[in-house]
N, CA, C and O atoms as CSV, one atom per row, in Angstrom:
chain,resi,resn,atom,element,x,y,z
A,1,MET,N,N,-13.719,-3.711,19.586
A,1,MET,CA,C,-12.666,-2.893,20.161
A,1,MET,C,C,-13.259,-1.611,20.740
A,1,MET,O,O,-14.215,-1.051,20.204
A,2,PHE,N,N,-12.677,-1.170,21.829
A,2,PHE,CA,C,-13.107,0.062,22.477
A,2,PHE,C,C,-11.869,0.883,22.760
A,2,PHE,O,O,-10.944,0.411,23.421
A,3,GLU,N,N,-11.845,2.103,22.268
A,3,GLU,CA,C,-10.691,2.983,22.471
A,3,GLU,C,C,-11.157,4.325,23.020
A,3,GLU,O,O,-12.179,4.865,22.596
A,4,ILE,N,N,-10.397,4.847,23.959
A,4,ILE,CA,C,-10.681,6.174,24.489
A,4,ILE,C,C,-9.355,6.923,24.629
A,4,ILE,O,O,-8.400,6.405,25.208
A,5,THR,N,N,-9.307,8.117,24.107
A,5,THR,CA,C,-8.063,8.887,24.118
A,5,THR,C,C,-7.792,9.470,25.500
A,5,THR,O,O,-8.698,9.575,26.327
A,6,GLN,N,N,-6.551,9.844,25.742
A,6,GLN,CA,C,-6.176,10.424,27.028
A,6,GLN,C,C,-6.931,11.722,27.323
A,6,GLN,O,O,-7.373,11.906,28.457
A,7,PRO,N,N,-7.101,12.640,26.345
A,7,PRO,CA,C,-7.902,13.837,26.636
A,7,PRO,C,C,-9.353,13.490,27.025
A,7,PRO,O,O,-9.949,14.161,27.867
A,8,ALA,N,N,-9.902,12.460,26.418
A,8,ALA,CA,C,-11.259,12.039,26.764
A,8,ALA,C,C,-11.295,11.477,28.181
A,8,ALA,O,O,-12.222,11.764,28.938
A,9,VAL,N,N,-10.303,10.689,28.540
A,9,VAL,CA,C,-10.219,10.136,29.891
A,9,VAL,C,C,-10.141,11.263,30.919
A,9,VAL,O,O,-10.793,11.201,31.961
A,10,GLN,N,N,-9.353,12.282,30.628
A,10,GLN,CA,C,-9.213,13.402,31.555
A,10,GLN,C,C,-10.539,14.142,31.744
A,10,GLN,O,O,-10.881,14.515,32.866
A,11,GLN,N,N,-11.275,14.354,30.674
A,11,GLN,CA,C,-12.567,15.035,30.765
A,11,GLN,C,C,-13.584,14.203,31.539
A,11,GLN,O,O,-14.343,14.731,32.352
A,12,ILE,N,N,-13.590,12.917,31.282
A,12,ILE,CA,C,-14.507,12.023,31.999
A,12,ILE,C,C,-14.164,12.004,33.486
A,12,ILE,O,O,-15.058,12.079,34.328
A,13,ALA,N,N,-12.881,11.904,33.813
A,13,ALA,CA,C,-12.453,11.889,35.214
A,13,ALA,C,C,-12.859,13.172,35.922
A,13,ALA,O,O,-13.309,13.132,37.067
A,14,GLU,N,N,-12.706,14.295,35.260
A,14,GLU,CA,C,-13.086,15.578,35.850
A,14,GLU,C,C,-14.593,15.655,36.060
A,14,GLU,O,O,-15.056,16.130,37.097
A,15,TYR,N,N,-15.357,15.188,35.076
A,15,TYR,CA,C,-16.819,15.235,35.179
A,15,TYR,C,C,-17.334,14.397,36.353
A,15,TYR,O,O,-18.235,14.820,37.076
A,16,PHE,N,N,-16.754,13.203,36.535
A,16,PHE,CA,C,-17.247,12.294,37.572
A,16,PHE,C,C,-16.541,12.476,38.919
A,16,PHE,O,O,-16.835,11.740,39.860
A,17,LYS,N,N,-15.638,13.417,39.033
A,17,LYS,CA,C,-14.906,13.665,40.275
A,17,LYS,C,C,-15.893,13.980,41.406
A,17,LYS,O,O,-16.721,14.883,41.282
A,18,GLY,N,N,-15.799,13.241,42.487
A,18,GLY,CA,C,-16.673,13.457,43.634
A,18,GLY,C,C,-18.047,12.828,43.503
A,18,GLY,O,O,-18.893,13.018,44.378
A,19,LYS,N,N,-18.291,12.089,42.439
A,19,LYS,CA,C,-19.609,11.482,42.219
A,19,LYS,C,C,-19.558,9.964,42.346
A,19,LYS,O,O,-20.521,9.279,42.002
A,20,GLU,N,N,-18.450,9.442,42.836
A,20,GLU,CA,C,-18.281,7.998,42.915
A,20,GLU,C,C,-18.443,7.514,44.344
A,20,GLU,O,O,-18.041,8.183,45.296
A,21,PHE,N,N,-19.044,6.330,44.477
A,21,PHE,CA,C,-19.226,5.704,45.773
A,21,PHE,C,C,-18.792,4.264,45.660
A,21,PHE,O,O,-19.258,3.547,44.775
A,22,ASP,N,N,-17.901,3.819,46.545
A,22,ASP,CA,C,-17.478,2.425,46.575
A,22,ASP,C,C,-18.261,1.683,47.647
A,22,ASP,O,O,-18.276,2.078,48.813
A,23,VAL,N,N,-18.914,0.593,47.228
A,23,VAL,CA,C,-19.684,-0.233,48.145
A,23,VAL,C,C,-19.325,-1.684,47.866
A,23,VAL,O,O,-19.580,-2.191,46.773
A,24,ASP,N,N,-18.742,-2.344,48.835
A,24,ASP,CA,C,-18.376,-3.773,48.726
A,24,ASP,C,C,-17.602,-4.080,47.449
A,24,ASP,O,O,-17.841,-5.107,46.814
A,25,GLY,N,N,-16.684,-3.209,47.070
A,25,GLY,CA,C,-15.839,-3.455,45.915
A,25,GLY,C,C,-16.427,-3.034,44.583
A,25,GLY,O,O,-15.771,-3.186,43.552
A,26,PHE,N,N,-17.643,-2.511,44.574
A,26,PHE,CA,C,-18.265,-2.026,43.349
A,26,PHE,C,C,-18.269,-0.509,43.369
A,26,PHE,O,O,-18.447,0.102,44.422
A,27,LYS,N,N,-18.073,0.096,42.214
A,27,LYS,CA,C,-18.066,1.541,42.116
A,27,LYS,C,C,-19.371,2.004,41.471
A,27,LYS,O,O,-19.732,1.559,40.381
A,28,PHE,N,N,-20.066,2.898,42.155
A,28,PHE,CA,C,-21.318,3.462,41.670
A,28,PHE,C,C,-21.114,4.947,41.423
A,28,PHE,O,O,-20.451,5.626,42.207
A,29,ILE,N,N,-21.677,5.447,40.347
A,29,ILE,CA,C,-21.569,6.858,40.009
A,29,ILE,C,C,-22.963,7.466,40.082
A,29,ILE,O,O,-23.894,6.996,39.429
A,30,VAL,N,N,-23.093,8.516,40.884
A,30,VAL,CA,C,-24.374,9.178,41.077
A,30,VAL,C,C,-24.173,10.676,40.927
A,30,VAL,O,O,-23.250,11.243,41.512
A,31,ASN,N,N,-25.027,11.316,40.153
A,31,ASN,CA,C,-24.992,12.764,40.015
A,31,ASN,C,C,-25.232,13.375,41.391
A,31,ASN,O,O,-26.209,13.032,42.057
A,32,THR,N,N,-24.346,14.281,41.826
A,32,THR,CA,C,-24.441,14.820,43.183
A,32,THR,C,C,-25.705,15.634,43.402
A,32,THR,O,O,-26.274,15.585,44.492
A,33,GLU,N,N,-26.164,16.381,42.406
A,33,GLU,CA,C,-27.412,17.141,42.546
A,33,GLU,C,C,-28.596,16.195,42.723
A,33,GLU,O,O,-29.472,16.433,43.554
A,34,PHE,N,N,-28.615,15.119,41.933
A,34,PHE,CA,C,-29.675,14.122,42.073
A,34,PHE,C,C,-29.611,13.461,43.441
A,34,PHE,O,O,-30.640,13.266,44.087
A,35,LEU,N,N,-28.405,13.116,43.886
A,35,LEU,CA,C,-28.243,12.456,45.171
A,35,LEU,C,C,-28.783,13.319,46.304
A,35,LEU,O,O,-29.425,12.807,47.220
A,36,GLU,N,N,-28.530,14.616,46.250
A,36,GLU,CA,C,-29.028,15.517,47.287
A,36,GLU,C,C,-30.551,15.489,47.359
A,36,GLU,O,O,-31.121,15.567,48.447
A,37,LYS,N,N,-31.211,15.378,46.211
A,37,LYS,CA,C,-32.675,15.354,46.164
A,37,LYS,C,C,-33.245,13.979,46.489
A,37,LYS,O,O,-34.321,13.876,47.079
A,38,ALA,N,N,-32.534,12.927,46.111
A,38,ALA,CA,C,-33.090,11.573,46.168
A,38,ALA,C,C,-32.704,10.782,47.410
A,38,ALA,O,O,-33.353,9.782,47.717
A,39,GLN,N,N,-31.681,11.193,48.125
A,39,GLN,CA,C,-31.216,10.358,49.231
A,39,GLN,C,C,-32.240,10.219,50.334
A,39,GLN,O,O,-32.997,11.157,50.586
A,40,PRO,N,N,-32.287,9.113,50.979
A,40,PRO,CA,C,-31.408,7.972,50.789
A,40,PRO,C,C,-31.820,7.139,49.578
A,40,PRO,O,O,-33.007,7.005,49.283
A,41,ILE,N,N,-30.841,6.585,48.888
A,41,ILE,CA,C,-31.088,5.698,47.749
A,41,ILE,C,C,-30.759,4.278,48.197
A,41,ILE,O,O,-29.718,4.032,48.807
A,42,LYS,N,N,-31.654,3.353,47.887
A,42,LYS,CA,C,-31.459,1.954,48.261
A,42,LYS,C,C,-31.630,1.083,47.022
A,42,LYS,O,O,-32.619,1.204,46.299
A,43,VAL,N,N,-30.654,0.201,46.783
A,43,VAL,CA,C,-30.724,-0.763,45.680
A,43,VAL,C,C,-30.876,-2.141,46.313
A,43,VAL,O,O,-30.081,-2.541,47.163
A,44,ASP,N,N,-31.913,-2.861,45.881
A,44,ASP,CA,C,-32.190,-4.191,46.421
A,44,ASP,C,C,-32.407,-5.140,45.255
A,44,ASP,O,O,-32.669,-4.700,44.135
A,45,PHE,N,N,-32.301,-6.434,45.509
A,45,PHE,CA,C,-32.620,-7.436,44.497
A,45,PHE,C,C,-33.682,-8.343,45.065
A,45,PHE,O,O,-33.526,-8.909,46.147
A,46,GLN,N,N,-34.770,-8.476,44.319
A,46,GLN,CA,C,-35.860,-9.346,44.734
A,46,GLN,C,C,-36.023,-10.454,43.711
A,46,GLN,O,O,-35.216,-10.554,42.787
A,47,MET,N,N,-37.010,-11.262,43.844
A,47,MET,CA,C,-37.173,-12.455,43.022
A,47,MET,C,C,-37.073,-12.175,41.517
A,47,MET,O,O,-36.485,-12.970,40.784
A,48,TYR,N,N,-37.635,-11.065,41.051
A,48,TYR,CA,C,-37.704,-10.827,39.609
A,48,TYR,C,C,-36.763,-9.740,39.112
A,48,TYR,O,O,-36.820,-9.384,37.935
A,49,GLY,N,N,-35.904,-9.205,39.961
A,49,GLY,CA,C,-34.951,-8.208,39.501
A,49,GLY,C,C,-34.639,-7.157,40.552
A,49,GLY,O,O,-34.976,-7.303,41.727
A,50,PHE,N,N,-33.993,-6.105,40.103
A,50,PHE,CA,C,-33.560,-5.055,41.005
A,50,PHE,C,C,-34.708,-4.120,41.360
A,50,PHE,O,O,-35.609,-3.881,40.557
A,51,LYS,N,N,-34.656,-3.599,42.574
A,51,LYS,CA,C,-35.640,-2.640,43.040
A,51,LYS,C,C,-34.873,-1.435,43.569
A,51,LYS,O,O,-33.983,-1.577,44.407
A,52,LEU,N,N,-35.217,-0.262,43.084
A,52,LEU,CA,C,-34.587,0.972,43.530
A,52,LEU,C,C,-35.589,1.790,44.315
A,52,LEU,O,O,-36.706,2.023,43.853
A,53,ASP,N,N,-35.199,2.222,45.486
A,53,ASP,CA,C,-36.024,3.090,46.322
A,53,ASP,C,C,-35.218,4.349,46.622
A,53,ASP,O,O,-33.989,4.317,46.700
A,54,CYS,N,N,-35.931,5.448,46.788
A,54,CYS,CA,C,-35.258,6.679,47.165
A,54,CYS,C,C,-36.221,7.569,47.927
A,54,CYS,O,O,-37.397,7.240,48.083
A,55,GLY,N,N,-35.716,8.692,48.400
A,55,GLY,CA,C,-36.501,9.602,49.197
A,55,GLY,C,C,-37.329,10.586,48.397
A,55,GLY,O,O,-37.898,11.509,48.979
A,56,MET,N,N,-37.420,10.425,47.080
A,56,MET,CA,C,-38.190,11.344,46.249
A,56,MET,C,C,-39.650,10.915,46.177
A,56,MET,O,O,-39.959,9.723,46.173
A,57,ASP,N,N,-40.543,11.901,46.119
A,57,ASP,CA,C,-41.964,11.631,45.953
A,57,ASP,C,C,-42.297,11.805,44.471
A,57,ASP,O,O,-42.139,12.896,43.923
A,58,PHE,N,N,-42.751,10.749,43.835
A,58,PHE,CA,C,-43.056,10.785,42.411
A,58,PHE,C,C,-44.536,11.022,42.126
A,58,PHE,O,O,-44.991,10.824,40.999
A,59,GLY,N,N,-45.271,11.432,43.115
A,59,GLY,CA,C,-46.679,11.731,42.892
A,59,GLY,C,C,-47.583,10.577,43.247
A,59,GLY,O,O,-47.138,9.570,43.798
A,60,PRO,N,N,-48.879,10.729,42.926
A,60,PRO,CA,C,-49.881,9.752,43.356
A,60,PRO,C,C,-49.776,8.401,42.674
A,60,PRO,O,O,-50.234,7.410,43.244
A,61,GLY,N,N,-49.203,8.306,41.491
A,61,GLY,CA,C,-49.083,7.019,40.819
A,61,GLY,C,C,-50.272,6.679,39.949
A,61,GLY,O,O,-51.097,7.539,39.640
A,62,CYS,N,N,-50.354,5.440,39.561
A,62,CYS,CA,C,-51.383,4.963,38.649
A,62,CYS,C,C,-52.692,4.693,39.389
A,62,CYS,O,O,-52.698,4.053,40.440
A,63,THR,N,N,-53.777,5.175,38.844
A,63,THR,CA,C,-55.076,4.971,39.490
A,63,THR,C,C,-55.648,3.582,39.213
A,63,THR,O,O,-56.525,3.120,39.942
A,64,SER,N,N,-55.160,2.910,38.163
A,64,SER,CA,C,-55.722,1.594,37.856
A,64,SER,C,C,-54.975,0.457,38.544
A,64,SER,O,O,-55.572,-0.574,38.853
A,65,CYS,N,N,-53.685,0.628,38.786
A,65,CYS,CA,C,-52.934,-0.484,39.373
A,65,CYS,C,C,-52.228,-0.119,40.674
A,65,CYS,O,O,-51.592,-0.977,41.286
A,66,SER,N,N,-52.326,1.134,41.106
A,66,SER,CA,C,-51.743,1.633,42.357
A,66,SER,C,C,-50.219,1.651,42.375
A,66,SER,O,O,-49.620,1.746,43.446
A,67,THR,N,N,-49.583,1.562,41.212
A,67,THR,CA,C,-48.137,1.677,41.136
A,67,THR,C,C,-47.747,3.108,41.461
A,67,THR,O,O,-48.310,4.043,40.891
A,68,GLU,N,N,-46.794,3.298,42.366
A,68,GLU,CA,C,-46.372,4.639,42.730
A,68,GLU,C,C,-45.438,5.209,41.674
A,68,GLU,O,O,-44.489,4.539,41.269
A,69,GLY,N,N,-45.686,6.433,41.220
A,69,GLY,CA,C,-44.793,7.163,40.340
A,69,GLY,C,C,-44.996,6.962,38.868
A,69,GLY,O,O,-44.815,7.907,38.100
A,70,SER,N,N,-45.361,5.791,38.439
A,70,SER,CA,C,-45.590,5.554,37.016
A,70,SER,C,C,-46.542,4.389,36.854
A,70,SER,O,O,-46.787,3.626,37.788
A,71,CYS,N,N,-47.068,4.269,35.660
A,71,CYS,CA,C,-48.044,3.213,35.410
A,71,CYS,C,C,-47.352,2.001,34.791
A,71,CYS,O,O,-46.439,2.147,33.978
A,72,CYS,N,N,-47.782,0.835,35.172
A,72,CYS,CA,C,-47.206,-0.386,34.622
A,72,CYS,C,C,-47.848,-0.768,33.293
A,72,CYS,O,O,-47.362,-1.663,32.601
A,73,ALA,N,N,-48.930,-0.099,32.937
A,73,ALA,CA,C,-49.619,-0.430,31.690
A,73,ALA,C,C,-49.004,0.275,30.508
A,73,ALA,O,O,-49.466,0.105,29.380
């Protein structure tokens, strides 16, 4: 069972106000400050799962495997 009170619903609605995006019938919630820094954001699906791309530079990446932003090891 999952229950949420009306005061909780009101607080959640206020917090997420203006942070929702509808795309093809799905609702996505993105922090507006993050969106300003990260846009454009692209969500794709490839053979092994989802791939997220954005306009942020995460640094040089891993020196052993050339993964950008973080190491796969």
